[in-house]
N, C-alpha and C positions, 0 to 999 in steps of 0.2 A: 466697625460701626461708622467710621468716617465715610465710607462709601455709601452706606445706607442713609446717613444724614445728608450727604450731597445729593443722592437720588431723590430723597424726600423734598429737599429744597428745590430741585429742578422741577419736581411735580407741582409744587405750589406756584413757582414763577413762570412755568411754561404755559403756552396756549394750546390746550389739548385739541380744540376744534381745528386750529390751524395745522397742527401736526397730523391730525387724522385726515384732513383734506389733502395735505401733501403726500401722505402715505397712500391714500386711495388713488390719487392722480398718478403716482409712480407705478402702482400695480396696473392701472388701466393702460397707461402708456406702454409699459413693458408687454402687456398682453397684445396690444395692437401691433407693436413692432415684431413680436415673435410670430404672430399669426401671418403677418404680411411676408416675413422672411421665410416662413415654413411652407409656403405654397409650392406644391410639386416635389417636396422632399420625401425620400423614402421613410416609412415608419420605423425602420431599424436604425435610423440615424441617432447619434449621441445628442446632437443639438436639438432635434425635434423628434418627439415620440408620436404615438398614435393620437394623443391629445396635446394641446399646447402646454399644459402644465407638466406633462411627463418628461419633457426634454430638459437639457441643461440651459438652453437659451433664456427661457422665461425667468428662473430664479437669478441667473447671472445679471440680466438687465435690471431686474428689480433691485438687486443689491447695489449695483453701480448708481442707479438713480437715488436710492435711499441714502447712500453714503454721501453723494454729492449734495443732496438736500440738507443733510445734517450739518455738513461743513458750512453751508451758506447760512442756515438759520441760526447756528451757534454764534455768528457775528452780531446778531441783533437781540437774541434772548436765549434763555435756557431751554434745553430740549429734554424730552422724556420718552415719548413713544419712538422717536427716530433712533434714540440711543438703544432702546430695547430691540428694535427691528433689525439692526445690523448683525448681531450674533445669530439671530434666528435665520435670516436669509443666508448667512455664511454657512451655517450647518446644512441648510437645504441645498445649497450649491454643491457642497462636498458629497452629500448623500446621492444627489442626482447624477453627479459625475461618475462615482463608483458604480452605482446601480446600472446606468445605461451602458457603460463600457463592459461590465461583466456579462450583462444580458446579451450584448452583441457578440462578444468573444466566445462565451460558453452558454448557448441558449438553453441547453437541457441539463445543466449541471446542478445537482442539489447542493453540493458543497459551496458553489458560488452564491447560491441563495442564502445559505447560512452565514457566509462571510458578509454578505450585504446587510443582513439583519444586525449582525454584531457591530459593524461599523456605523450603522444608523443609530443604534442605541448609544454608542460611544459619542457620536457627534452631538446628539441631543443632550446627553449628559454634560458634555463640555459647554454647550450653549447655556444650559441651566446654571452651571457654576459661574460662567461669565456674566450672566445677567444678575445673579445674586451677589457678585463681587467676591466670591470665594475662590476663584480660579488662581490668583497669585498665591494665596495661602496653601492651596492644595499642591501647586507646583513646587513650592518651597519644601513642603513635607516630603514629597516624592524625591526631591533632590537630596534630602538629608538621609534617605534610606540607601545604604551602600551594600552592594553585593560583591563578594570577593571571588575572583577567578585566579587561583594560584597566589602569586605575589602582588597582583594588581587588583584593584576594586573599581567598580563603576556604579554610578547612581541608578536607581530605578527610573528616574525621569529620563536619563540618557537612553536607556533601553527602550522605553516607550516612544520617545521621539524618533529613535532610529527605526523601530518597527513601523511606525506611522509613515516615516519618510520612504521606507522601502516599499510599503504597500502602494503609496501614491505614485512612486516612480514606476513600479511594475505595471500599475493600471494605465499610466500614461503610455508606457511602451506597448501595451496591448492595444490601446486606442490608435497609436501611430501605425501599428502593423495592420489592424483591421481597415483603417482609412486607406493605407497604401494598397491593400489588396482590392478594395472596392473601387477606388478611383483610378488606379494605374493598371494593376495586373488583369482585371477583368476585361479591359479594353486592349491592352498591349499584347497579351498572350492569349492566343486563340485555342491552342491545344490544352485539353483538360489536364493531362498528366504533367506537362511543363508548368502549368499554372499551380498545380498542387505542390511541386517541389519548390517553386519560387515562394509560395506562401509559407511553407514550412521553414525554409531557410531565412526568410525575412523575419518571421516571428521569433525564431531562435536567436538571430543576431540582435534584434532590438531588446529582447528579454535579457540577453547577456550584458549588453551595454547598460540597460536599466539597473541590473543587479550591481554592476561596478559603480554606477553613480550613487546607488543607495548605500553601498558600503562606504564610499567616500564621504557621503553626507553624515553617516554615523560617526566617522572618525577613524575607520579601520585603515591601516597602512596597506595599500595595495601591493607593495613589494613583498609583503609577507605571504601573499598568495602563491608565490613561486613554489614554495614547499608543498602547498596543497595541490598545485597543478602536477607536480612530480608524483605525489602519492596517488592522485587520481589516474595518472597515466599507468602507473604500476597496477592499480586496481583493474583498469580496463584491459590490461594485458593478460591478467591472470583470472581474476574472479568474474569479470564482466565481459569476457571476450565474446561469448555467444550474443549477449545483448548488443555489444558494439558491432558485431558482424551483421546482425539483423538491421540495425540502423544504416550502416554503410550500404548493405544490399538494397535497402529501400530506395536510397538516393541513386544508386546505380541503375535500378529498374526504371525509375522515373526519367533519368537523364538519357539512357539508351532507348527508351520507349519500345523495348522488346515486348512488353506487356502493357496494355492500356486499359483504362476503365471502359467497360462495355465488351471486352473480348470474351469469347467463350473458350475456356481452357479445360484441360484434363490433367489433374495433378494427383499422382499416387492413387489412381482409380476413381477419384472424385471429379465429376464433371459439372461445370456450371459457368455462370457469367461473373466476371470481376465487377463488383459494385463499388469498391473503394480500395485505394492503395495508401496505407498509412506508412509512416517512417519505420515502423517495426514489423508490421504484418500486413497481409492482404486479405480482404474479405471476398469470398467466392460463394455465390448463391446458386443452388441447384434449381432445376425447374419445379421440384416439389416443395420449394420453400425452405429447405434446409440450408444453413449457412455454415461455411467452413472458414476457420481462421488459420491461415497458412503463414508461418514465419517467412520473412523475405529471404533469409539465407537458403531455405529449401528451394525457392524459385531460381536461385543462382546456381546451386550446386547439383540439383537433380534434373532429371529429364521432365520437361513440361511440354505438353502438346497444346499449341495455340491453334484452335480450330477456326479462328477468324483472323489470322495474321495477314493474309493477302486480300481477302474480301469478307463480306458478311454472309456468304452462302454457307448453309449448314446441310451436310449430306446425311440422309437416313436410308436404311436398307431393310428389305424384307425378303426372307428366304421361304420358298414354298416348294413342296415336292408333289408331282402329279404322276399318274400312271404312265407306263411305257407306251401304251397305245394312243396317247394324246397327241394332237397336232401341235408341234412346238411353235410354229409361227402364230397360230391362233392364241396360244397361251401368252406369248409375248405381247400380242396386241391387247389382250384383256388386262394384263398387268399394267401396261402403260396408260391405258384408258382409265383404269381405276385411280391411278395417282393423279392424272391430269384433271380429273373431275373435282378435285379438292381445291378450295379457294386459297389455302395457304401454300400449296405446292407451286413452285416457280415454273413458268413456261420456258425460261431460258436460264440455264440449260434444261432441256426437256427430260422427263422421266425416261429411263431406258431399262430394259430387261435383258438378262443374259441367261443362256443355258450354262449353268455353272458346273454341274458334275453328274455322273451316272452312278447312282447308288443302288444297292440291292432292292430298295423299296420303290424306286422310280426315278424320274428325271427331276433334278434340283434346279430351280430357276431363282435368279437373284434380281430383285427390283431395286433400282437406285433412283432417288428423287431428292430434290433440294428445297429448303425453306430459308427465308432470311430473317425470321423472328424466333430464334430458339428460346429467347427469354420468356416467350408466352407459353412454353412447355412443348414437349415432343410427344407425350403419351397420347394426346387427343388426336393429333394428325396421324400418328401411327395406327391408332384404332380405326379412324375413318377410312384410311387406305386399305387396311386389312378387311374391313367389312365389305368395302366395294369389290375387292378381289374375290372374296368368298361368294358374293352374290353373282358376280360375272361368271365365275367358273361353274356355278350351279346352273345358271341360265343356259350356258353353252353346252351343258351335259358333260363337262370334263371332270373326271374322277380325281379326287385328291387322294394320293397314295396313302395306304395304311401299312404299318409294319407287317412283314411277312416272314415266317420262319418255316423251314422244311425239317420235319422230324423223321429220321430213319429208324425203324424198329428192326433189330437183328435178332433172329431166333437162335437160341443156344442149342448145342448138340445133345441128344438123349444121354442121360446118366451123368452129365457134367454137373458137378457140385451137388449131386443127389436130388436135383430138381427137374421135374418133367417139363418139357417145353410147353408153352401156352399155345393154345389153338388160335390161329389168326383167322379173322373173318375173311371170306372171299372178297377179292377186289371187285 
């Protein structure tokens, strides 16, 4: 009640119009400074969002101005609105900081959206208790609640403070990792695969350091983690060896650059383009839209055909069989012309046709041609080339061979098996 009585006395003795003017001036000044500083900044920045009020800069500047105005005005008279504005803008700064960092680090994560909402409600709840003067009493009640862990006990307040400290430290680590990736790695590392491994390593290192700092802030003795580290090593050696092998293989692939994002590969009969290389698995998208998730260990221990390791040219072939009486040189000319007429077929190297084999049905020709955009699909260009080949052969009067079989009819001798021989028609 003393807090309420003091707040009521401040309300009677304060000049609301003066404080309202100071508060409005602080907000207007913060808006102007934030707008001026945010020109040319990317919309995914933590300090500046798509709108001025979306970023962290605006509420942080307002909080600094309001707090400074409160300290100055308190020397001359009692304050009321400025006293209430400080916890409100403090909660807003915390909410904006967590929301912007999580949105930048995990843009499509539903779990991060849920965590953002939970932290927002907690921040506004703490602000309400702070304004009402009930926060010290609630903190004392939480400190009196003890939770036993074996022979030791810890207060609920310490657990909540430790959890909040851990969340803030980890969010700050994510912010530092994202800032380092955007400001340094995007300009310093040109290769996409090397940038990916640098981003993953930087984020993992900063999160590990942030976790250690959070545990130290809670009061956990870090020397006790040596036992946990040993147990974790045993677990990785036995139960998690496959998972560890995939993570190690991912870093090996990225460092060796034997496979890169954008390469066309064939793995275990599945052919497609590498769209992303994660630390545990690699995504391969086929031309028909199907996507395969391949563990990184398989790319290290099994045979993988990299169809674009040396260059981006992609070879396609078509086999066709024509009658034995066809002009072989004319057939080769028609096949090469049919492939060269397609826009996606490369002129260098030029299409080439070979007489591949002599089969019972006819002459087998093999047409080879190259494209440099297999990600756009191969079925369409195959179909266009085959249609052009068919039209060219028909126009030239060249017959496409059909399966031929010779059947020999042997007449049996009279009286054999008690069946009379069948009369054969004259030839």
